[in-house]
C-alpha positions as CSV (number, residue, x, y, z in Angstrom):
1,X,94.1,120.6,173.7
2,X,92.5,120.8,177.1
3,X,94.8,121.6,180.1
4,X,94.5,120.7,183.8
5,X,96.3,122.1,186.7
6,X,98.7,119.9,188.6
7,X,98.0,120.4,192.3
8,X,101.6,119.8,193.2
9,X,102.8,122.9,191.5
10,X,101.4,125.7,189.4
11,X,102.4,124.2,186.1
12,X,99.5,123.3,183.7
13,X,99.6,119.9,181.9
14,X,97.5,118.7,179.1
15,X,94.7,116.3,180.1
16,X,93.3,115.4,176.7
17,X,94.5,115.0,173.1
18,X,91.7,115.8,170.8
19,X,92.0,114.5,167.2
20,X,89.4,115.8,164.7
21,X,88.4,113.9,161.6
22,X,86.1,115.0,158.8
23,X,83.0,113.6,160.5
24,X,84.1,112.6,164.0
25,X,86.3,113.5,167.0
26,X,88.6,111.2,168.9
27,X,89.5,112.0,172.5
28,X,92.6,110.5,174.1
29,X,93.3,110.8,177.8
30,X,96.9,111.7,178.8
31,X,98.3,110.1,181.9
32,X,100.8,107.4,182.5
33,X,99.6,106.1,179.2
34,X,97.5,107.6,176.3
35,X,94.1,105.9,176.2
36,X,91.0,106.5,174.1
37,X,87.9,107.9,175.9
38,X,84.3,107.6,175.1
39,X,81.2,109.6,176.1
40,X,82.6,110.0,179.7
41,X,84.8,112.8,178.4
42,X,81.7,114.9,177.6
43,X,82.9,115.7,174.1
44,X,80.6,115.4,171.1
45,X,82.4,112.6,169.2
46,X,80.1,112.2,166.1
47,X,81.1,115.6,164.7
48,X,84.5,117.3,163.9
49,X,86.0,119.7,166.4
50,X,87.0,123.1,165.2
51,X,88.5,124.3,168.4
52,X,88.7,123.3,172.1
53,X,90.2,124.7,175.3
54,X,90.1,124.4,179.1
55,X,88.3,127.4,180.6
56,X,89.6,129.1,183.7
57,X,90.8,127.1,186.7
58,X,87.5,125.2,187.1
59,X,85.5,126.5,184.2
60,X,85.3,123.2,182.4
61,X,86.1,122.6,178.7
62,X,84.8,124.2,175.6
63,X,84.3,122.3,172.3
64,X,83.4,124.1,169.1
65,X,81.9,122.0,166.3
66,X,80.1,123.0,163.1
67,X,76.7,123.0,164.7
68,X,77.5,125.0,167.8
69,X,79.5,125.5,171.0
70,X,79.6,122.9,173.7
71,X,80.5,123.9,177.3
72,X,81.4,120.9,179.5
73,X,81.4,121.8,183.2
74,X,81.3,119.6,186.3
75,X,80.1,116.6,184.3
76,X,77.3,118.4,182.5
77,X,77.2,119.7,179.0
78,X,75.5,122.9,177.8
79,X,75.0,123.6,174.1
80,X,74.8,126.8,172.1
81,X,73.3,126.1,168.7
82,X,73.9,128.0,165.5
83,X,70.9,130.2,164.4
84,X,68.9,128.8,161.5
85,X,70.8,126.7,159.0
86,X,74.1,128.5,159.4
87,X,77.2,126.6,160.3
88,X,80.5,127.5,162.0
89,X,83.4,127.8,159.5
90,X,86.3,128.4,161.9
91,X,86.8,129.1,165.6
92,X,89.4,129.9,168.3
93,X,89.5,129.7,172.1
94,X,91.6,130.4,175.1
95,X,91.1,130.0,178.8
96,X,88.4,132.7,179.1
97,X,87.3,133.6,175.5
98,X,85.8,132.0,172.5
99,X,85.3,133.5,169.0
100,X,83.6,131.8,166.1
101,X,82.8,132.7,162.5
102,X,79.7,131.6,160.7
103,X,79.3,131.2,157.0
104,X,78.7,134.6,155.4
105,X,81.1,136.6,157.6
106,X,79.2,136.8,160.9
107,X,81.6,136.8,163.9
108,X,80.3,135.9,167.4
109,X,82.2,136.4,170.6
110,X,81.8,134.5,173.9
111,X,83.3,135.2,177.3
112,X,83.5,133.2,180.5
113,X,81.6,134.7,183.5
114,X,84.1,134.3,186.4
115,X,81.3,134.3,189.0
116,X,78.8,131.9,187.5
117,X,81.3,129.9,185.4
118,X,79.0,130.0,182.4
119,X,80.0,130.8,178.9
120,X,77.9,133.7,177.6
121,X,77.4,135.3,174.2
122,X,78.7,138.8,174.4
123,X,78.7,140.4,170.9
124,X,77.9,139.6,167.2
125,X,79.2,141.5,164.2
126,X,79.2,141.1,160.4
127,X,82.7,141.8,159.1
128,X,81.5,142.0,155.5
129,X,83.6,139.1,154.1
130,X,83.8,135.4,154.5
131,X,86.2,134.5,157.3
132,X,88.7,131.7,156.7
133,X,90.9,131.9,159.8
134,X,90.6,133.2,163.4
135,X,92.8,133.6,166.5
136,X,91.7,135.0,169.9
137,X,95.2,135.3,171.1
138,X,96.6,134.4,174.6
139,X,95.9,135.8,178.0
140,X,98.9,137.6,179.4
141,X,100.0,137.1,182.9
142,X,98.2,139.4,185.3
143,X,95.2,139.9,182.8
144,X,91.8,138.3,182.6
145,X,91.4,138.4,178.8
146,X,93.1,138.9,175.5
147,X,92.7,142.4,174.3
148,X,92.7,141.6,170.6
149,X,91.6,139.0,168.1
150,X,92.7,138.5,164.5
151,X,90.3,137.8,161.7
152,X,91.6,136.5,158.3
153,X,89.1,136.9,155.4
154,X,88.8,135.4,152.0
155,X,89.2,138.8,150.3
156,X,93.0,138.5,151.3
157,X,92.8,140.9,154.2
158,X,93.8,140.5,157.9
159,X,91.9,142.5,160.5
160,X,92.6,143.1,164.2
161,X,89.5,143.6,166.3
162,X,89.2,144.8,169.9
163,X,88.1,142.5,172.8
164,X,88.1,145.2,175.4
165,X,84.9,145.8,177.3
166,X,82.7,148.4,175.6
167,X,84.7,148.1,172.3
168,X,83.9,144.5,171.5
169,X,84.7,143.5,167.9
170,X,85.6,147.0,166.9
171,X,88.1,147.0,164.1
172,X,91.4,148.5,165.1
173,X,93.5,147.9,161.9
174,X,93.7,145.9,158.7
175,X,96.3,144.8,156.2
176,X,96.1,143.5,152.7
177,X,97.8,140.2,152.1
178,X,99.4,138.8,148.9
179,X,97.4,135.6,149.2
180,X,94.4,134.1,151.1
181,X,95.2,133.6,154.8
182,X,95.1,129.9,155.8
183,X,95.8,130.3,159.5
184,X,96.8,133.0,162.0
185,X,98.4,133.2,165.4
186,X,98.8,136.3,167.7
187,X,101.6,135.8,170.3
188,X,103.3,137.9,173.0
189,X,107.1,137.7,173.1
190,X,109.5,139.3,175.6
191,X,110.6,142.7,174.5
192,X,114.1,143.7,173.8
193,X,116.3,144.9,176.7
194,X,113.7,143.5,179.2
195,X,111.0,145.9,178.2
196,X,107.3,145.3,177.8
197,X,106.1,142.3,175.9
198,X,105.7,142.7,172.1
199,X,102.7,141.3,170.1
200,X,103.7,139.3,167.0
201,X,101.2,138.4,164.4
202,X,102.1,135.4,162.2
203,X,99.9,134.6,159.2
204,X,100.2,131.4,157.1
205,X,99.1,131.9,153.5
206,X,97.7,129.5,150.9
207,X,100.7,130.1,148.6
208,X,103.1,128.3,151.0
209,X,104.6,131.5,152.5
210,X,104.2,133.1,156.0
211,X,104.0,136.7,157.1
212,X,105.3,138.1,160.4
213,X,104.3,141.5,161.6
214,X,104.3,143.5,164.8
215,X,101.0,144.6,166.4
216,X,100.9,147.6,168.8
217,X,99.8,146.2,172.1
218,X,97.8,149.4,172.9
219,X,96.2,150.5,169.7
220,X,96.2,147.2,167.8
221,X,97.8,148.7,164.7
222,X,99.6,146.3,162.3
223,X,103.1,147.3,161.3
224,X,103.5,148.5,157.7
225,X,106.6,146.3,156.9
226,X,105.8,142.7,157.5
227,X,108.5,140.0,157.0
228,X,107.6,137.4,154.4
229,X,109.2,134.0,153.9
230,X,108.4,131.1,151.5
231,X,108.2,127.8,153.5
232,X,106.9,125.2,151.1
233,X,104.5,124.0,148.5
234,X,101.5,123.6,150.8
235,X,99.3,126.1,152.7
236,X,101.0,127.1,155.9
237,X,99.4,126.1,159.3
238,X,100.4,128.2,162.3
239,X,100.2,127.3,166.0
240,X,101.8,128.5,169.2
241,X,104.3,126.3,171.1
242,X,106.8,126.7,173.9
243,X,110.5,126.2,173.3
244,X,113.3,126.6,175.8
245,X,110.8,128.2,178.3
246,X,109.9,130.9,175.8
247,X,107.2,131.5,173.2
248,X,107.7,130.1,169.7
249,X,105.6,129.4,166.6
250,X,105.2,126.1,164.7
251,X,104.8,126.5,160.9
252,X,103.7,123.5,158.9
253,X,104.0,123.4,155.1
254,X,105.7,120.7,152.9
255,X,108.2,120.7,155.8
256,X,108.0,121.9,159.4
257,X,109.5,125.1,160.6
258,X,110.0,126.8,164.0
259,X,109.9,130.6,164.4
260,X,111.1,132.1,167.6
261,X,112.6,135.4,168.9
262,X,116.4,135.6,169.6
263,X,116.4,137.8,172.7
264,X,120.2,137.9,172.8
265,X,120.7,139.0,169.2
266,X,117.5,141.1,169.1
267,X,116.3,139.3,165.9
268,X,113.6,136.7,165.0
269,X,114.8,133.3,163.7
270,X,112.9,131.1,161.4
271,X,114.6,127.7,161.0
272,X,113.5,124.3,159.7
273,X,112.7,121.4,162.0
274,X,114.9,118.4,161.4
275,X,111.9,116.0,161.1
276,X,109.6,114.4,158.6
277,X,106.7,116.5,157.1
278,X,103.8,117.0,159.4
279,X,100.1,117.6,158.6
280,X,98.8,119.2,161.8
281,X,100.4,120.1,165.1
282,X,100.1,122.0,168.4
283,X,101.7,122.5,171.7
284,X,101.9,119.6,174.2
285,X,103.1,119.4,177.8
286,X,103.0,116.6,180.4
287,X,105.0,115.5,183.4
288,X,107.2,113.4,181.1
289,X,107.5,116.0,178.3
290,X,107.5,119.5,179.5
291,X,107.9,121.2,176.1
292,X,106.6,119.1,173.2
293,X,104.5,118.9,170.1
294,X,101.7,116.6,169.3
295,X,101.3,116.2,165.6
296,X,99.8,114.0,162.8
297,X,101.7,112.7,159.8
298,X,99.5,110.8,157.5
299,X,97.7,108.2,159.6
300,X,100.0,108.4,162.6
301,X,99.9,110.5,165.7
302,X,103.2,111.6,167.1
303,X,104.5,113.3,170.2
304,X,107.8,115.1,169.7
305,X,110.3,116.7,172.0
306,X,112.1,119.6,170.4
307,X,115.7,120.5,171.3
308,X,117.0,123.9,170.4
309,X,120.6,122.6,169.6
310,X,119.4,120.0,167.1
311,X,119.3,117.0,169.5
312,X,116.4,114.8,170.8
313,X,113.7,113.4,168.6
314,X,113.6,116.5,166.5
315,X,116.0,119.4,166.4
316,X,115.7,123.0,165.3
317,X,118.9,124.7,164.2
318,X,120.0,128.1,163.1
319,X,119.5,129.8,159.8
320,X,122.6,128.0,158.4
321,X,121.3,124.5,159.4
322,X,118.6,124.5,156.6
323,X,118.5,120.8,155.7
324,X,117.1,117.6,157.1
325,X,119.5,114.7,156.5
326,X,119.1,111.0,156.3
327,X,122.1,108.6,156.3
328,X,122.3,105.8,153.8
329,X,125.0,103.1,154.0
330,X,126.4,102.4,150.6
331,X,128.4,99.4,149.3
332,X,130.9,101.4,147.2
333,X,131.9,105.0,146.6
334,X,129.0,107.0,145.1
335,X,129.9,108.4,141.6
336,X,126.7,110.1,140.5
337,X,122.9,110.1,141.2
338,X,119.7,111.3,139.5
339,X,116.0,111.6,140.2
340,X,113.4,109.6,138.2
341,X,109.6,109.8,138.1
342,X,108.6,106.2,138.3
343,X,105.3,104.9,137.0
344,X,103.3,101.7,137.0
345,X,104.1,99.1,134.4
346,X,101.3,97.3,132.6
347,X,101.6,95.1,129.5
348,X,105.3,96.1,128.9
349,X,104.6,99.9,128.9
350,X,105.0,102.2,131.8
351,X,102.8,105.1,132.5
352,X,103.3,108.0,134.9
353,X,100.3,109.6,136.5
354,X,101.2,113.3,136.9
355,X,99.0,113.6,140.0
356,X,100.4,110.5,141.7
357,X,103.9,110.0,140.5
358,X,106.7,108.5,142.7
359,X,110.1,110.0,142.7
360,X,113.0,107.6,143.2
361,X,116.7,108.3,143.4
362,X,119.2,106.3,141.4
363,X,122.8,106.1,142.7
364,X,125.7,104.5,140.8
365,X,128.5,103.2,143.1
366,X,131.9,101.9,142.2
367,X,135.4,101.3,143.7
368,X,138.7,100.7,141.9
369,X,141.1,98.0,143.0
370,X,138.2,96.0,144.6
371,X,136.3,92.8,144.0
372,X,132.6,92.7,143.4
373,X,130.1,91.4,146.0
374,X,129.8,87.9,144.5
375,X,133.6,87.5,144.2
376,X,134.0,88.4,147.8
377,X,131.4,85.9,148.9
378,X,133.1,83.2,146.8
379,X,136.4,84.0,148.6
380,X,134.7,83.6,151.9
381,X,135.1,87.3,152.9
382,X,132.5,88.5,155.4
383,X,132.2,92.3,155.5
384,X,130.4,92.2,158.9
385,X,133.4,90.5,160.5
386,X,131.3,87.9,162.3
387,X,133.3,86.3,165.1
388,X,133.7,82.6,165.3
389,X,134.7,83.0,168.9
390,X,131.4,81.6,170.4
391,X,131.4,78.7,168.0
392,X,134.9,77.7,168.9
393,X,134.1,77.9,172.6
394,X,131.1,75.6,172.1
395,X,133.3,73.1,170.2
396,X,135.8,73.2,173.0
397,X,133.1,72.5,175.6
398,X,131.7,69.7,173.5
399,X,135.1,68.2,173.2
400,X,135.6,68.4,176.9
401,X,132.3,66.6,177.5
402,X,133.3,63.9,175.0
403,X,136.6,63.4,176.8
404,X,134.8,63.2,180.2
405,X,132.3,60.6,178.9
406,X,133.9,57.5,180.5
407,X,133.0,55.0,183.1
408,X,133.6,56.2,186.7
409,X,133.5,54.5,190.1
410,X,130.6,55.1,192.4
411,X,133.0,56.6,195.0
412,X,134.0,59.3,192.5
413,X,130.4,60.3,191.6
414,X,130.1,62.9,194.4
415,X,133.3,64.5,193.5
416,X,132.1,64.5,189.9
417,X,128.9,66.4,190.8
418,X,130.9,69.1,192.7
419,X,133.1,69.6,189.7
420,X,130.1,70.0,187.4
421,X,128.6,72.6,189.7
422,X,131.9,74.6,189.6
423,X,131.9,74.3,185.8
424,X,128.4,75.7,185.6
425,X,129.3,78.7,187.6
426,X,132.4,79.3,185.5
427,X,130.3,78.9,182.3
428,X,127.9,81.6,183.6
429,X,130.7,84.0,184.3
430,X,132.2,83.3,180.8
431,X,128.8,84.0,179.2
432,X,128.6,87.4,181.0
433,X,132.1,88.2,179.7
434,X,131.0,87.1,176.2
435,X,128.0,89.4,176.3
436,X,130.3,92.3,177.1
437,X,132.7,91.3,174.3
438,X,129.8,90.9,171.9
439,X,128.7,94.5,172.5
440,X,132.3,95.7,171.8
441,X,132.4,93.6,168.7
442,X,129.1,95.1,167.4
443,X,130.5,98.6,167.8
444,X,133.7,97.5,166.0
445,X,131.6,96.0,163.1
446,X,129.9,99.4,162.6
447,X,133.1,100.4,160.7
448,X,133.3,98.6,157.3
449,X,136.3,96.4,156.7
450,X,138.4,96.6,153.5
451,X,138.1,93.5,151.4
452,X,140.9,91.5,149.8
453,X,143.1,93.5,147.4
454,X,143.1,92.2,143.7
455,X,146.6,91.1,142.6
456,X,146.4,92.9,139.2
457,X,145.0,96.3,138.1
458,X,141.7,96.7,136.3
459,X,139.4,95.2,139.0
460,X,136.3,97.0,140.0
461,X,133.4,96.5,142.4
462,X,130.2,98.4,141.4
463,X,126.4,98.4,141.8
464,X,123.3,100.5,141.0
465,X,121.1,101.5,144.0
466,X,117.5,102.6,143.9
467,X,116.5,104.8,146.9
468,X,113.1,106.1,148.0
469,X,113.6,109.7,149.2
470,X,110.1,109.9,150.7
471,X,110.7,106.8,153.0
472,X,113.8,107.9,155.0
473,X,115.9,107.1,151.9
474,X,115.3,103.3,152.2
475,X,116.9,101.1,149.5
476,X,114.3,99.7,147.1
477,X,116.7,97.7,144.8
478,X,120.5,97.2,144.5
479,X,121.8,95.7,141.3
480,X,125.4,94.4,141.3
481,X,127.3,95.0,138.1
482,X,129.2,92.3,136.2
483,X,132.8,91.2,136.9
484,X,135.2,94.2,136.7
485,X,132.4,96.4,135.3
486,X,132.1,99.8,136.9
487,X,129.1,102.2,136.7
488,X,130.6,105.7,136.5
489,X,127.7,108.0,135.5
490,X,123.9,108.0,135.2
491,X,121.1,110.2,133.9
492,X,117.3,110.2,133.6
493,X,116.3,110.3,129.9
494,X,112.9,110.5,128.2
495,X,113.0,109.4,124.6
496,X,110.3,111.0,122.5
497,X,110.0,107.8,120.5
498,X,109.3,106.0,123.7
499,X,106.3,108.1,124.7
500,X,108.2,110.2,127.4
501,X,108.7,107.3,129.8
502,X,111.5,108.0,132.3
503,X,114.4,105.6,131.8
504,X,117.7,105.3,133.6
505,X,120.8,105.5,131.4
506,X,124.0,104.2,133.0
507,X,127.5,104.6,131.5
508,X,129.8,101.6,132.4
509,X,133.4,100.6,131.7
510,X,135.0,97.2,132.0
511,X,138.6,96.5,133.1
512,X,139.5,100.2,133.3
513,X,142.9,101.1,134.6
514,X,143.9,104.6,135.9
515,X,147.5,104.9,134.7
516,X,147.3,104.7,131.7
517,X,143.6,105.6,131.5
518,X,142.2,102.9,129.3
519,X,139.5,100.2,129.4
520,X,138.7,96.9,127.6
521,X,135.0,97.9,126.8
522,X,132.5,100.6,127.4
523,X,128.7,100.4,127.4
524,X,125.6,102.5,127.8
525,X,123.0,100.5,129.6
526,X,119.3,101.4,129.8
527,X,117.0,100.4,132.7
528,X,113.3,100.8,133.4
529,X,112.0,101.4,136.9
530,X,109.2,98.9,137.4
531,X,106.4,100.0,139.7
532,X,108.8,102.4,141.4
533,X,110.5,99.5,143.2
534,X,113.0,97.6,141.0
535,X,115.2,98.0,138.0
536,X,114.6,96.1,134.7
537,X,117.3,95.9,132.1
538,X,116.2,97.0,128.6
539,X,119.4,96.7,126.5
540,X,123.1,97.4,126.4
541,X,124.9,99.3,123.7
542,X,128.7,98.8,123.2
543,X,130.5,102.0,122.4
544,X,134.1,102.7,121.1
545,X,136.4,105.7,121.4
546,X,137.0,105.5,125.1
547,X,135.3,105.4,128.5
548,X,131.8,106.7,129.1
549,X,132.1,109.4,131.8
550,X,129.1,111.7,131.3
551,X,125.4,111.4,130.1
552,X,122.6,113.9,129.8
553,X,119.0,114.0,128.4
554,X,119.0,116.2,125.3
555,X,115.8,117.1,123.3
556,X,114.2,113.7,123.7
557,X,117.5,111.9,123.0
558,X,120.6,110.8,124.9
559,X,123.8,112.8,124.7
560,X,126.9,110.8,125.7
561,X,130.5,111.8,126.3
562,X,132.7,109.0,125.1
563,X,136.4,109.7,125.5
564,X,137.1,112.7,123.2
565,X,133.8,112.3,121.4
566,X,130.4,113.8,122.0
567,X,127.7,111.5,120.6
568,X,123.8,111.8,120.3
569,X,121.8,108.6,120.5
570,X,118.2,107.7,119.7
571,X,116.2,104.8,121.3
572,X,116.2,101.6,119.4
573,X,114.6,98.2,119.9
574,X,117.8,96.3,120.7
575,X,120.3,99.0,121.2
576,X,120.8,102.8,121.0
577,X,121.0,104.3,117.5
578,X,123.8,106.8,116.7
579,X,122.4,110.0,115.2
580,X,125.4,112.4,115.1
581,X,128.7,113.1,116.9
582,X,131.3,115.7,117.5
583,X,134.9,114.5,117.5
584,X,138.2,116.1,118.4
585,X,137.5,117.4,121.9
586,X,140.7,118.1,124.0
587,X,141.0,115.0,126.3
588,X,138.0,113.3,128.0
589,X,134.5,114.5,128.4
590,X,134.0,114.6,132.2
591,X,130.8,116.6,132.8
592,X,127.7,117.3,130.7
593,X,124.7,119.6,131.0
594,X,122.1,120.7,128.4
595,X,119.6,123.5,127.9
596,X,117.6,124.1,124.8
597,X,119.8,123.4,121.8
598,X,123.0,123.9,123.7
599,X,125.3,121.4,125.5
600,X,127.9,122.4,128.1
601,X,130.8,120.0,128.1
602,X,133.4,119.9,130.9
603,X,136.8,118.5,129.8
604,X,139.0,116.5,132.2
605,X,141.9,118.9,131.6
606,X,140.9,121.7,129.2
607,X,137.9,123.5,131.0
608,X,134.6,124.1,129.3
609,X,133.4,123.7,125.7
610,X,130.0,125.2,124.5
611,X,128.3,123.1,121.8
612,X,125.1,123.8,119.8
613,X,123.0,121.3,118.0
614,X,121.9,122.2,114.5
615,X,118.6,120.3,114.0
616,X,118.3,121.2,110.3
617,X,121.7,119.7,109.4
618,X,121.7,117.2,112.3
619,X,125.1,118.1,113.5
620,X,126.8,119.2,116.7
621,X,128.7,122.5,116.3
622,X,131.4,123.9,118.7
623,X,130.4,127.4,119.7
624,X,133.2,128.4,122.1
625,X,135.8,127.1,124.6
626,X,137.7,128.3,127.6
627,X,141.4,128.9,126.9
628,X,142.4,128.5,130.5
629,X,143.2,124.9,131.3
630,X,141.1,123.6,134.2
631,X,140.7,120.0,135.3
632,X,136.9,120.1,135.6
633,X,135.2,117.9,138.3
634,X,131.7,119.4,138.4
635,X,129.6,122.1,136.8
636,X,126.3,123.9,137.3
637,X,124.4,125.9,134.7
638,X,123.4,129.3,136.0
639,X,121.6,130.6,132.8
640,X,121.7,130.0,129.1
641,X,125.1,131.7,128.7
642,X,126.7,131.2,132.2
643,X,128.1,128.2,133.9
644,X,129.8,127.7,137.2
645,X,132.6,125.1,137.4
646,X,134.8,123.5,140.0
647,X,138.2,121.8,139.4
648,X,140.1,119.2,141.3
649,X,142.3,121.9,142.9
650,X,139.4,123.4,144.8
651,X,138.8,126.4,142.6
652,X,135.3,127.6,141.6
653,X,135.0,129.7,138.4
654,X,132.1,131.3,136.7
655,X,132.3,131.3,132.9
656,X,130.1,133.3,130.6
657,X,129.6,133.0,126.8
658,X,130.4,136.4,125.1
659,X,127.5,138.1,123.3
660,X,127.4,137.1,119.6
661,X,129.6,134.1,120.1
662,X,126.9,131.7,118.9
663,X,126.9,133.3,115.5
664,X,130.5,132.4,115.0
665,X,130.0,128.7,115.6
666,X,132.8,126.3,114.5
667,X,132.0,123.0,112.9
668,X,134.8,120.6,113.8
669,X,133.1,117.4,112.7
670,X,134.6,117.7,109.2
């Protein structure tokens, strides 16, 4: 970024947005609009830009590129070239200082001469290790230079060097890091209780975590107890921004974060930014956006305004607000969902590239005592509640015109024209009223309207939805189920006999009634996700013994809870093949999870059952059960012997299998 001073006040605004590519630099001028600039900017555009900054009040602009340092002042450009065949690896600059690192660990410091306005080389030093990140810090108010610079080396160390006159590049302190530093930022924040400013060092590491440590503003010593936090799966980029008129730090990994001091509470808060993942970002300020961020996400350039309370185009919340949410409008009530790794389909076989796989989210939806989408359309039901008001008015007007279409005398023509003009004015007024009514109707249509109620029990409306989590949870495919068929559960399964392809297994019931709980038919349906975009039906398997309420992948097969029976299936050409089963469970299998050779079965009324699969005898064996009756609604496996469950009365329980219980397994299959 390059800043310019607004002459109307003392606030500095950004003049250019500089975007660096692998072999070029794009310069955009910031004004009423953002426009691309050419050579008139003075920047070297056929090389990448490592760092740039405005120098002083009228010191021009500094651009650092791999071959040297370019100083643009009063329309003229001066160039400092790297010695020999060396190249600049990384650089940092502020309004009066520039520091660069050459390949091999050589650090060179430049400083702006306030009298001549020239950028001069002041000191060169070899730090003894390759440098991978640099930061020259910021100039505090009332000072002419930053007193310290931070140097991150490939030997996993962070060093603080002095920039004071007479002690240039002298090492003041160093700290060992748990991983290689990817980026670094030194920032001054207001001290507690209105004291002197404190120096905060933030380091982004290659392992996706960040370190925050205090730096003594006098001696440059790094505190011995840095705070570490894991932020994501990508190396962390660090940059300084302004938020709510105070200093803050932007941290970019697989998701964006904001780190800022909480002066009132005397703590430091690191919270996620409620926005899409960003690749690069830095501070941005203009007359329209006083405190913003300019960032890149993929091939797009974005300018964001950040609100501290979570509003605006992007919001940063507190530690408790740790999630970014997207809203998806559904057709029915969601019953269950699962993630699938979708692959490309070629010649009837699907393959998943582990380096370029696409994750999709499958959601099964169903509503009892409701008609399906096709039945509603056949009945003439419109869920959007489209108003026929305008159409009826047009018909009325047309009818009036037809009634008026008669022969008139010439004496009455003038009166007729006057009447028509009055009608036109009335029509315009009516149209304005209709526009206002249309806006109210649109707001009313935002609330879904209940469809017609079936006259007899056993009617269901259901669908299977495929959602792309990486694209704002957009719907890829929505498959409506058959008449009175309801999808109640789903699971991603990889059959070993199928080559490990991820398939979607869905448990459905037909004509199910709640009281008494029974159904006319139950099926396990298998789908393939084609090209990560749509569902393709493979086959349907009819099952007996009750409704299918739970499914889970189990050792390359599919474990299904059917009424009071737990059954293991293998993939077949036309339907699923039954391998073994465990009968005699208390009521209905409601939830299922698997780990190793164990299955954890949640019963609709009688709590948890622990089941083990004996591969040598090909049988399912009951290991233990919970004697306390609990109507299980959900469960989560904590470890191999511990499971947390929730029941319909709002209770959460943690159950643990006693030591040695597996040895006393009970075979109830007969």
